[in-house]
VOKOL-782641 format. One record per residue: residue in three letters; chain; x, z, y of N, C-alpha, C, O, CB in turn. Coordinates in nm, 4 decimals, always signed. Atoms other than C-alpha are relative to their C-alpha. Glycine has a CB too. Layout:
residues N
{'ala' 'A' {X Z Y} {X Z Y} {X Z Y} {X Z Y} {X Z Y}} ...
This chain:
residues 111
{'met' 'A' {+0.0067 -0.0588 -0.1439} {+12.9109 +7.0724 +8.0140} {+0.1099 +0.0873 +0.0142} {+0.1346 +0.1669 -0.0764} {-0.1315 +0.0788 +0.0329}} {'lys' 'A' {-0.1100 -0.0860 -0.0369} {+13.2043 +7.2409 +8.1735} {-0.0513 +0.1317 +0.0846} {-0.1167 +0.1214 +0.1883} {+0.1042 -0.0875 +0.0852}} {'ile' 'A' {+0.0507 -0.1228 -0.0753} {+13.1373 +7.6073 +8.2804} {+0.1077 +0.0303 +0.0983} {+0.2236 +0.0407 +0.0580} {-0.0300 +0.1296 -0.0962}} {'thr' 'A' {-0.1027 -0.0158 -0.1045} {+13.3166 +7.6691 +8.6166} {-0.0443 +0.1460 +0.0528} {-0.1506 +0.2016 +0.0253} {-0.0019 -0.1286 +0.1222}} {'arg' 'A' {+0.0102 -0.1230 -0.0630} {+13.3703 +7.9913 +8.8178} {-0.1430 +0.0260 +0.0744} {-0.2134 +0.1269 +0.0709} {+0.1153 +0.0077 +0.0964}} {'lys' 'A' {+0.1283 +0.0041 -0.0725} {+13.0789 +7.8892 +9.0335} {-0.1239 +0.0384 -0.0817} {-0.2102 +0.1146 -0.0382} {-0.0201 -0.1366 +0.0537}} {'his' 'A' {+0.1118 -0.0199 +0.0945} {+12.8398 +7.8918 +8.7396} {-0.0047 +0.1430 -0.0443} {-0.1118 +0.2029 -0.0546} {+0.0125 -0.0923 -0.1223}} {'val' 'A' {-0.0051 -0.1573 +0.0393} {+12.9560 +8.2469 +8.6296} {-0.0490 +0.0738 +0.1187} {-0.1339 +0.1622 +0.1067} {+0.1552 +0.0573 -0.0394}} {'ala' 'A' {+0.0424 -0.0897 -0.1030} {+12.9186 +8.3747 +8.9724} {-0.1370 -0.0075 +0.0405} {-0.1894 +0.0910 +0.0926} {+0.0756 -0.0173 +0.1100}} {'val' 'A' {+0.1424 +0.0231 -0.0203} {+12.5749 +8.2371 +9.0149} {-0.0871 +0.0718 -0.1005} {-0.1935 +0.1269 -0.0722} {-0.0288 -0.1457 -0.0054}} {'gly' 'A' {+0.0595 -0.0723 +0.1105} {+12.4846 +8.3755 +8.6806} {-0.0041 +0.1455 +0.0192} {-0.1084 +0.2102 +0.0105} {+0.0701 -0.0284 -0.1218}} {'gly' 'A' {-0.0054 -0.1432 -0.0394} {+12.6139 +8.7205 +8.7685} {-0.0833 +0.0381 +0.1056} {-0.1440 +0.1452 +0.1015} {+0.1274 +0.0384 +0.0361}} {'leu' 'A' {+0.0932 -0.0270 -0.1211} {+12.4281 +8.7036 +9.0953} {-0.1587 +0.0202 -0.0364} {-0.2342 +0.1060 +0.0095} {+0.0129 -0.1274 +0.1025}} {'val' 'A' {+0.1339 +0.0021 +0.0541} {+12.1100 +8.6324 +8.9222} {-0.0572 +0.1159 -0.0875} {-0.1736 +0.1559 -0.0878} {-0.0074 -0.1141 -0.0745}} {'val' 'A' {+0.0166 -0.1202 +0.0794} {+12.1462 +8.9166 +8.6776} {-0.0178 +0.1238 +0.0911} {-0.1114 +0.2034 +0.0831} {+0.1212 +0.0185 -0.0939}} {'ala' 'A' {+0.0070 -0.1281 -0.0950} {+12.2302 +9.1740 +8.9565} {-0.1366 -0.0122 +0.0738} {-0.2098 +0.0868 +0.0758} {+0.1317 +0.0067 +0.1165}} {'leu' 'A' {+0.1231 -0.0153 -0.0728} {+11.9325 +9.0635 +9.1627} {-0.1182 +0.0306 -0.0833} {-0.2084 +0.0979 -0.0334} {-0.0263 -0.1177 +0.0749}} {'ser' 'A' {+0.1027 -0.0380 +0.0993} {+11.7027 +9.0895 +8.8576} {-0.0130 +0.1448 -0.0254} {-0.1198 +0.2058 -0.0206} {+0.0268 -0.0643 -0.1264}} {'ala' 'A' {-0.0191 -0.1530 +0.0170} {+11.8217 +9.4376 +8.7884} {-0.0427 +0.0693 +0.1204} {-0.1264 +0.1585 +0.1063} {+0.1480 +0.0404 -0.0289}} {'gly' 'A' {+0.0487 -0.0593 -0.1141} {+11.7745 +9.5393 +9.1397} {-0.1354 -0.0051 +0.0356} {-0.1868 +0.0924 +0.0905} {+0.0612 -0.0436 +0.0938}} {'gly' 'A' {+0.1477 +0.0111 +0.0045} {+11.4206 +9.4116 +9.1441} {-0.0735 +0.0901 -0.0946} {-0.1777 +0.1429 -0.0556} {-0.0358 -0.1345 -0.0336}} {'val' 'A' {+0.0567 -0.0899 +0.0974} {+11.3315 +9.6117 +8.8421} {+0.0195 +0.1445 +0.0496} {-0.0743 +0.2240 +0.0447} {+0.0653 -0.0218 -0.1400}} {'gly' 'A' {-0.0241 -0.1336 -0.0530} {+11.4925 +9.9234 +8.9911} {-0.0923 +0.0227 +0.1280} {-0.1474 +0.1315 +0.1448} {+0.1562 +0.0172 +0.0359}} {'ala' 'A' {+0.0946 -0.0167 -0.1054} {+11.2916 +9.8662 +9.3069} {-0.1404 +0.0195 -0.0259} {-0.2108 +0.0926 +0.0436} {+0.0077 -0.1016 +0.0767}} {'ala' 'A' {+0.1355 -0.0078 +0.0472} {+10.9727 +9.8250 +9.1288} {-0.0181 +0.1329 -0.0699} {-0.1301 +0.1824 -0.0574} {-0.0338 -0.1177 -0.0931}} {'val' 'A' {+0.0163 -0.1306 +0.0569} {+11.0232 +10.1525 +8.9340} {-0.0117 +0.1030 +0.1131} {-0.0989 +0.1899 +0.1146} {+0.1171 +0.0332 -0.0944}} {'ala' 'A' {-0.0121 -0.1093 -0.1126} {+11.1166 +10.3493 +9.2534} {-0.1314 -0.0027 +0.0724} {-0.1840 +0.1040 +0.1038} {+0.1259 -0.0277 +0.1083}} {'ala' 'A' {+0.1229 +0.0093 -0.0732} {+10.8028 +10.2162 +9.4292} {-0.1193 +0.0207 -0.0676} {-0.2312 +0.0087 -0.0178} {-0.0105 -0.1158 +0.0570}} {'gly' 'A' {+0.1278 -0.0330 +0.0914} {+10.5877 +10.3090 +9.1269} {-0.0938 +0.0917 +0.0503} {-0.2121 +0.0576 +0.0474} {+0.0367 +0.0567 -0.1294}} {'gly' 'A' {+0.0721 -0.1082 -0.0634} {+10.4529 +10.6213 +9.2873} {-0.0991 +0.0453 -0.0939} {-0.0765 +0.0406 -0.2148} {-0.0632 -0.0392 +0.1301}} {'gly' 'A' {+0.1009 -0.0759 +0.0920} {+10.1282 +10.7928 +9.1556} {+0.0264 +0.1466 -0.0070} {+0.1251 +0.2001 +0.0433} {+0.0038 -0.0544 -0.1463}} {'glu' 'A' {-0.0065 -0.1494 +0.0216} {+10.0689 +11.1489 +9.0629} {+0.1400 +0.0313 -0.0721} {+0.2102 +0.1221 -0.0277} {-0.1310 +0.0531 -0.0939}} {'asp' 'A' {-0.1139 -0.0435 +0.0628} {+10.3590 +11.1562 +8.8281} {+0.1313 -0.0198 +0.0759} {+0.2373 +0.0179 +0.0259} {+0.0057 -0.0631 -0.1231}} {'ala' 'A' {-0.1201 +0.0436 -0.0735} {+10.6049 +11.0324 +9.1015} {+0.0370 +0.1118 +0.0907} {+0.1522 +0.1217 +0.1328} {-0.0228 -0.1329 +0.0804}} {'arg' 'A' {-0.0195 -0.1097 -0.0924} {+10.5610 +11.3445 +9.3184} {+0.1196 +0.0933 -0.0566} {+0.1307 +0.1263 -0.1747} {-0.1399 +0.0826 +0.0172}} {'glu' 'A' {-0.1100 -0.0948 +0.0524} {+10.8739 +11.5676 +9.3091} {+0.0110 +0.1248 +0.0892} {-0.0209 +0.1153 +0.2078} {+0.1440 -0.0741 -0.0041}} {'gln' 'A' {-0.0041 -0.1120 -0.0635} {+10.9323 +11.9205 +9.4109} {+0.1074 -0.0174 +0.1134} {+0.2056 -0.0897 +0.0965} {+0.0247 +0.1099 -0.0958}} {'val' 'A' {-0.0992 -0.0110 -0.0994} {+11.1176 +11.9789 +9.7327} {+0.0533 +0.1243 +0.0383} {-0.0064 +0.2275 +0.0075} {-0.0421 -0.0523 +0.1041}} {'ser' 'A' {-0.0600 -0.1312 -0.0353} {+11.3416 +12.2373 +9.8731} {+0.0487 -0.0115 +0.1496} {+0.0495 -0.1194 +0.2089} {+0.1245 +0.0384 -0.1022}} {'gly' 'A' {-0.0592 -0.0131 -0.1420} {+11.4850 +12.3425 +10.2143} {-0.0928 +0.1018 +0.0722} {-0.1820 +0.1712 +0.0233} {+0.0052 -0.1494 +0.0837}} {'pro' 'A' {+0.0731 -0.0996 -0.0885} {+11.3627 +12.5353 +10.5051} {-0.1422 -0.0203 +0.0113} {-0.2161 +0.0780 +0.0159} {+0.0523 -0.0009 +0.1353}} {'gly' 'A' {+0.1259 +0.0252 -0.0171} {+11.0393 +12.3492 +10.5395} {-0.0737 +0.0385 -0.1229} {-0.1822 +0.0950 -0.1094} {-0.0174 -0.1327 +0.0371}} {'ala' 'A' {+0.0734 -0.0354 +0.1161} {+10.9461 +12.3953 +10.1643} {-0.0074 +0.1660 -0.0109} {-0.1056 +0.2251 -0.0557} {+0.0723 -0.0694 -0.1296}} {'asp' 'A' {+0.0127 -0.1358 -0.0022} {+11.0381 +12.7572 +10.2007} {-0.0999 +0.0648 +0.0818} {-0.1547 +0.1678 +0.0425} {+0.1107 +0.0468 +0.0312}} {'lys' 'A' {+0.0847 -0.0345 -0.0883} {+10.8225 +12.7962 +10.4966} {-0.1418 -0.0161 -0.0579} {-0.2240 +0.0752 -0.0487} {+0.0252 -0.0733 +0.1181}} {'ala' 'A' {+0.1207 +0.0383 +0.0707} {+10.5344 +12.6329 +10.3124} {-0.0382 +0.0934 -0.1156} {-0.1538 +0.1315 -0.1343} {+0.0164 -0.1377 -0.0518}} {'arg' 'A' {+0.0269 -0.0941 +0.1053} {+10.5762 +12.8555 +10.0136} {-0.0495 +0.1252 +0.0507} {-0.1548 +0.1726 +0.0081} {+0.1160 +0.0240 -0.0797}} {'gly' 'A' {+0.0375 -0.1240 -0.0702} {+10.5632 +13.1650 +10.2287} {-0.1380 +0.0025 +0.0613} {-0.2007 +0.1082 +0.0541} {+0.0967 +0.0260 +0.1059}} {'ala' 'A' {+0.1129 +0.0158 -0.0570} {+10.2580 +13.0474 +10.4065} {-0.1124 -0.0004 -0.1041} {-0.2190 +0.0594 -0.0898} {+0.0063 -0.1146 +0.0786}} {'ala' 'A' {+0.1077 +0.0337 +0.1198} {+10.0718 +12.9418 +10.0797} {-0.0125 +0.1406 -0.0723} {-0.1243 +0.1817 -0.1035} {+0.0578 -0.1317 -0.1197}} {'leu' 'A' {+0.0185 -0.1399 +0.0541} {+10.1551 +13.2964 +9.9265} {-0.0644 +0.0945 +0.0756} {-0.1329 +0.1799 +0.0194} {+0.1157 +0.0567 -0.0292}} {'ala' 'A' {+0.0837 -0.0876 -0.0941} {+10.0199 +13.4756 +10.2246} {-0.1402 -0.0319 -0.0078} {-0.2241 +0.0572 +0.0049} {+0.0418 -0.0136 +0.1448}} {'ala' 'A' {+0.1387 +0.0317 +0.0097} {+9.7082 +13.2885 +10.1865} {-0.0675 +0.0338 -0.1502} {-0.1845 +0.0697 -0.1640} {-0.0127 -0.1540 +0.0359}} {'his' 'A' {+0.0396 -0.0179 +0.1394} {+9.6892 +13.3235 +9.7956} {+0.1074 +0.0701 -0.0686} {+0.1978 +0.0017 -0.1165} {-0.0308 -0.1308 -0.0696}} {'pro' 'A' {-0.1152 -0.0659 +0.0656} {+9.9152 +13.5896 +9.6493} {+0.0194 -0.0231 -0.1374} {-0.0806 -0.0333 -0.2084} {-0.0068 +0.1347 +0.0141}} {'gly' 'A' {-0.0213 +0.0307 +0.1295} {+10.0783 +13.5250 +9.3287} {+0.1321 -0.0388 -0.0279} {+0.2190 +0.0332 +0.0212} {-0.0836 -0.0927 -0.0397}} {'thr' 'A' {-0.1374 +0.0621 +0.0227} {+10.3886 +13.3153 +9.2026} {-0.0115 -0.1623 +0.0350} {-0.0920 -0.2403 -0.0159} {+0.0501 +0.0260 -0.1658}} {'ala' 'A' {+0.0044 +0.1494 -0.0268} {+10.4597 +12.9771 +9.3503} {+0.0822 -0.0756 -0.1127} {+0.1980 -0.0436 -0.1393} {+0.0631 -0.0339 +0.1497}} {'asn' 'A' {-0.0606 +0.0696 +0.1103} {+10.5370 +12.7327 +9.0650} {+0.0717 -0.1330 +0.0605} {+0.1723 -0.1787 +0.0061} {-0.1144 -0.0351 -0.1132}} {'ser' 'A' {-0.0737 +0.1328 -0.0450} {+10.6261 +12.4089 +9.2835} {-0.0538 +0.0030 +0.1483} {-0.1476 +0.0697 +0.1920} {-0.0446 -0.1549 -0.0949}} {'val' 'A' {+0.0253 +0.0372 -0.1436} {+10.6259 +12.2896 +9.6398} {+0.0251 -0.1518 +0.0137} {+0.1349 -0.1988 -0.0161} {+0.0961 +0.0841 +0.1020}} {'glu' 'A' {-0.0270 +0.1396 -0.0199} {+10.5745 +11.9198 +9.7193} {-0.0703 -0.0514 +0.1293} {-0.1605 +0.0068 +0.1896} {-0.0459 -0.0801 -0.1239}} {'arg' 'A' {+0.0528 +0.0718 -0.1360} {+10.5050 +11.6849 +10.0144} {-0.1440 -0.0460 -0.0548} {-0.1602 -0.0779 -0.1725} {+0.1072 -0.1468 +0.0607}} {'asp' 'A' {+0.1229 +0.0441 +0.0276} {+10.1495 +11.5942 +10.0141} {-0.0764 -0.0885 +0.0971} {-0.0320 -0.1007 +0.2112} {-0.0677 +0.1046 -0.0243}} {'gly' 'A' {+0.0640 +0.1033 -0.0898} {+9.9024 +11.3423 +10.1664} {-0.1577 +0.0092 -0.0171} {-0.2347 -0.0537 +0.0555} {+0.0543 -0.1525 -0.0380}} {'glu' 'A' {+0.1525 -0.0264 +0.0278} {+9.5544 +11.4552 +10.0269} {-0.0621 +0.1099 +0.1140} {-0.0038 +0.2036 +0.1686} {-0.0176 +0.0670 -0.1656}} {'asn' 'A' {+0.0835 -0.0912 -0.0972} {+9.2805 +11.6136 +10.2523} {+0.0667 +0.0242 +0.1253} {+0.0421 +0.1331 +0.1772} {-0.0308 +0.1373 -0.0597}} {'gly' 'A' {-0.0675 -0.0318 -0.1265} {+9.5010 +11.5850 +10.5695} {+0.1148 +0.0967 -0.0196} {+0.1695 +0.1453 +0.0794} {-0.0986 +0.0580 +0.0991}} {'ala' 'A' {-0.1181 -0.1046 +0.0186} {+9.7690 +11.8135 +10.4217} {+0.1300 -0.0783 +0.0174} {+0.1429 -0.2008 +0.0192} {-0.0011 +0.0757 -0.1530}} {'thr' 'A' {-0.1498 +0.0655 -0.0071} {+10.1480 +11.7690 +10.4595} {+0.0724 +0.0599 -0.1079} {+0.1709 +0.0002 -0.1517} {+0.0847 +0.0277 +0.1424}} {'trp' 'A' {-0.0701 -0.0649 +0.0976} {+10.2454 +12.0347 +10.1910} {-0.1104 +0.0280 -0.1151} {-0.2301 +0.0424 -0.0902} {+0.0718 +0.1316 +0.0600}} {'glu' 'A' {+0.0835 -0.0679 +0.1061} {+10.1035 +12.1357 +9.8512} {+0.0935 +0.1033 -0.0855} {+0.2017 +0.0812 -0.1398} {-0.0680 -0.1166 -0.1014}} {'val' 'A' {-0.0708 -0.1057 +0.0784} {+10.1978 +12.4537 +9.6927} {-0.0883 +0.0407 -0.1231} {-0.2053 +0.0755 -0.1066} {+0.0309 +0.1291 +0.0933}} {'glu' 'A' {+0.0745 -0.0382 +0.1003} {+10.0969 +12.5273 +9.3392} {+0.0359 +0.1551 -0.0247} {+0.1506 +0.1993 -0.0184} {+0.0233 -0.0939 -0.1189}} {'ile' 'A' {-0.0207 -0.1528 +0.0090} {+10.0471 +12.9056 +9.2785} {-0.0863 +0.0385 -0.1056} {-0.2024 -0.0017 -0.1144} {-0.0336 +0.0833 +0.1334}} {'thr' 'A' {+0.0677 -0.0592 +0.1066} {+9.9601 +13.0981 +8.9677} {-0.0319 +0.1406 +0.0669} {+0.0600 +0.2191 +0.0901} {+0.0892 +0.0038 -0.1412}} {'gly' 'A' {+0.0480 -0.1269 -0.0766} {+9.7593 +13.3933 +9.1391} {+0.0038 +0.1148 -0.0785} {+0.0173 +0.0988 -0.1998} {-0.1385 -0.0103 +0.0509}} {'asn' 'A' {-0.0163 -0.1208 +0.0687} {+9.7692 +13.7533 +9.0417} {-0.0982 +0.0109 -0.1188} {-0.0803 +0.0871 -0.2138} {-0.0168 +0.1133 +0.0953}} {'asp' 'A' {+0.1050 -0.0123 +0.1013} {+9.4511 +13.6857 +8.8371} {+0.0301 -0.0922 -0.1121} {-0.0502 -0.0980 -0.2053} {-0.1384 -0.0296 +0.0572}} {'gly' 'A' {-0.0506 +0.1024 +0.0882} {+9.6375 +13.4194 +8.6359} {-0.0502 -0.1243 +0.0098} {-0.0089 -0.2137 -0.0640} {-0.0140 +0.0320 -0.1221}} {'lys' 'A' {+0.0477 +0.1479 -0.0272} {+9.4459 +13.1267 +8.7641} {+0.0861 -0.0827 +0.0922} {+0.1379 -0.0259 +0.1884} {-0.1400 +0.0000 +0.0628}} {'thr' 'A' {-0.0779 +0.0937 -0.0625} {+9.6295 +12.8254 +8.8995} {-0.0650 -0.0675 +0.1117} {-0.1694 -0.1272 +0.0852} {+0.0429 -0.0911 -0.0911}} {'val' 'A' {+0.0633 +0.0758 -0.1122} {+9.5459 +12.6806 +9.2498} {+0.1024 -0.0884 +0.0690} {+0.2223 -0.0638 +0.0561} {-0.0642 +0.0971 +0.1043}} {'asp' 'A' {-0.0881 +0.0710 -0.0767} {+9.6921 +12.4168 +9.4701} {-0.0503 +0.0478 +0.1513} {-0.1653 +0.0344 +0.1933} {-0.0067 -0.1664 -0.0345}} {'val' 'A' {+0.0187 -0.0313 -0.1456} {+9.7238 +12.5490 +9.8322} {+0.0601 -0.1100 +0.0823} {+0.1819 -0.1276 +0.0800} {+0.0653 +0.1372 +0.0393}} {'arg' 'A' {-0.0544 +0.1055 -0.0770} {+9.7480 +12.2484 +10.0741} {-0.0003 +0.0548 +0.1429} {-0.0857 +0.1290 +0.1913} {-0.0813 -0.1350 -0.0164}} {'leu' 'A' {-0.0339 -0.0571 -0.1477} {+9.8931 +12.3106 +10.4253} {+0.0201 -0.1220 +0.0808} {+0.0621 -0.2278 +0.0340} {+0.1402 +0.0997 +0.0094}} {'asp' 'A' {-0.0304 +0.1191 -0.0875} {+9.9096 +12.0906 +10.7258} {+0.1411 +0.0249 +0.0538} {+0.2108 +0.1169 +0.0108} {-0.1090 -0.0188 +0.1230}} {'glu' 'A' {-0.1307 +0.0088 -0.0414} {+10.2244 +12.0150 +10.9241} {+0.0406 +0.1347 +0.0883} {+0.1577 +0.1536 +0.1213} {+0.0152 -0.1353 +0.0804}} {'asn' 'A' {-0.0277 -0.1318 -0.0711} {+10.1926 +12.3680 +11.1167} {-0.0028 +0.0992 -0.1017} {+0.0031 +0.2158 -0.0626} {-0.1019 +0.0365 +0.1136}} {'tyr' 'A' {+0.0077 -0.1045 +0.0969} {+10.1736 +12.5484 +10.7841} {-0.1363 +0.0852 -0.0089} {-0.1531 +0.2000 -0.0502} {+0.1121 +0.0899 +0.0290}} {'lys' 'A' {+0.1409 -0.0897 -0.0016} {+9.8088 +12.6349 +10.8263} {-0.0817 -0.0641 -0.1255} {-0.0807 -0.1845 -0.1512} {-0.1008 -0.0183 +0.1642}} {'val' 'A' {+0.0826 +0.0492 +0.1183} {+9.5763 +12.6162 +10.5113} {-0.0956 -0.1071 +0.0356} {-0.1690 -0.0986 +0.1341} {-0.0793 +0.1129 -0.0623}} {'val' 'A' {+0.1089 +0.1009 -0.0216} {+9.3732 +12.3065 +10.4870} {-0.0966 +0.0278 -0.1090} {-0.2158 +0.0387 -0.0799} {+0.0509 -0.1538 -0.0032}} {'val' 'A' {+0.0848 -0.0250 +0.1117} {+9.2306 +12.3715 +10.1470} {+0.0624 +0.0740 -0.1074} {+0.1828 +0.0582 -0.1276} {-0.0494 -0.1197 -0.0510}} {'ile' 'A' {-0.0539 -0.0523 +0.1314} {+9.2681 +12.5891 +9.8260} {-0.0827 -0.0756 -0.0944} {-0.2040 -0.0883 -0.0781} {-0.0113 +0.1634 -0.0222}} {'glu' 'A' {+0.0749 +0.0592 +0.1091} {+9.1773 +12.4025 +9.5206} {+0.0432 +0.0687 -0.1395} {+0.1599 +0.0876 -0.1737} {+0.0260 -0.1590 -0.0016}} {'gly' 'A' {-0.0270 -0.0761 +0.1340} {+9.1399 +12.5791 +9.1772} {-0.0016 -0.1118 -0.1092} {-0.0220 -0.2285 -0.0757} {-0.1195 +0.1221 -0.0339}} {'asp' 'A' {-0.0158 +0.0755 +0.1022} {+9.1745 +12.4250 +8.8416} {-0.1360 -0.0676 -0.0362} {-0.1491 -0.1837 -0.0750} {+0.0582 +0.0781 -0.1044}} {'gly' 'A' {+0.1401 +0.0593 +0.0325} {+8.7929 +12.3964 +8.7933} {-0.0606 -0.0833 +0.1017} {-0.1794 -0.1135 +0.0897} {-0.0977 +0.1059 -0.0264}} {'gly' 'A' {+0.0450 +0.0896 -0.1027} {+8.7595 +12.1803 +9.1028} {-0.0618 +0.0754 +0.1120} {-0.1036 +0.0089 +0.2068} {-0.0958 -0.0992 -0.0544}} {'asp' 'A' {+0.0578 -0.0942 -0.0988} {+8.6276 +12.4840 +9.3166} {+0.1361 -0.0117 +0.1149} {+0.2564 -0.0081 +0.0891} {-0.0365 +0.1768 -0.0768}} {'ser' 'A' {-0.0810 +0.0062 -0.1180} {+8.7840 +12.4528 +9.6675} {-0.0537 +0.0830 +0.1132} {-0.1740 +0.1027 +0.1299} {+0.0137 -0.1388 +0.0432}} {'his' 'A' {+0.0243 -0.0939 -0.1123} {+8.8029 +12.6784 +9.9711} {+0.0722 -0.0547 +0.1179} {+0.1948 -0.0650 +0.1212} {+0.0476 +0.1469 -0.0318}} {'glu' 'A' {-0.0656 +0.0495 -0.1241} {+8.8490 +12.5341 +10.3246} {+0.0824 +0.1079 +0.0683} {+0.0371 +0.2222 +0.0741} {-0.1050 -0.0530 +0.0985}} {'gly' 'A' {-0.0755 -0.1171 -0.0551} {+9.1198 +12.7305 +10.4976} {-0.0136 +0.0158 +0.1494} {-0.1030 -0.0432 +0.2100} {+0.1471 -0.0121 -0.0333}} {'glu' 'A' {+0.0300 -0.0540 -0.1440} {+9.1588 +12.8748 +10.8487} {+0.0545 -0.1317 +0.0827} {+0.0361 -0.1350 +0.2044} {+0.0901 +0.1622 +0.0430}} {'gly' 'A' {-0.0447 +0.1219 -0.0757} {+9.3206 +12.5202 +10.9450} {-0.1082 -0.0978 +0.0410} {-0.0829 -0.1967 +0.1098} {+0.0978 -0.0748 -0.0816}} {'gly' 'A' {+0.1113 +0.0787 -0.0215} {+8.9859 +12.3724 +10.9657} {-0.0068 -0.1241 -0.0763} {-0.0354 -0.2281 -0.0169} {-0.0092 -0.0278 +0.1307}} {'gly' 'A' {+0.0064 +0.1140 +0.0865} {+8.9957 +12.1341 +10.6798} {-0.1359 -0.0617 -0.0151} {-0.2307 +0.0162 -0.0249} {+0.0487 +0.0365 -0.1288}} {'glu' 'A' {+0.1367 +0.0452 +0.0282} {+8.7010 +11.9016 +10.6333} {+0.0102 -0.0817 -0.1079} {-0.0904 -0.1351 -0.1547} {-0.0682 -0.0691 +0.1100}} 
């Protein structure tokens, strides 16, 4: 069988599409480990609002979708305990969740 340019081009296309499919599958993987820290004016505002509600050190700021929240800020409080402060799109506290599963609903009316 004689290999032509057409065969080489089709083979290259198949390899490229396969690699692209694998990349798309990895990117769409998601889950807890896929969340990434964000930065910018919105993240800065979320950090400030979370620290006002729970003083300490902000460890990370992420976009969130749990409990009706838009932002999640992980804070190590002045007492040394770590909590997740979840905020809505208006930077109002939805809930503050501690390491031990204890939570406090915020002024944002979280349910």
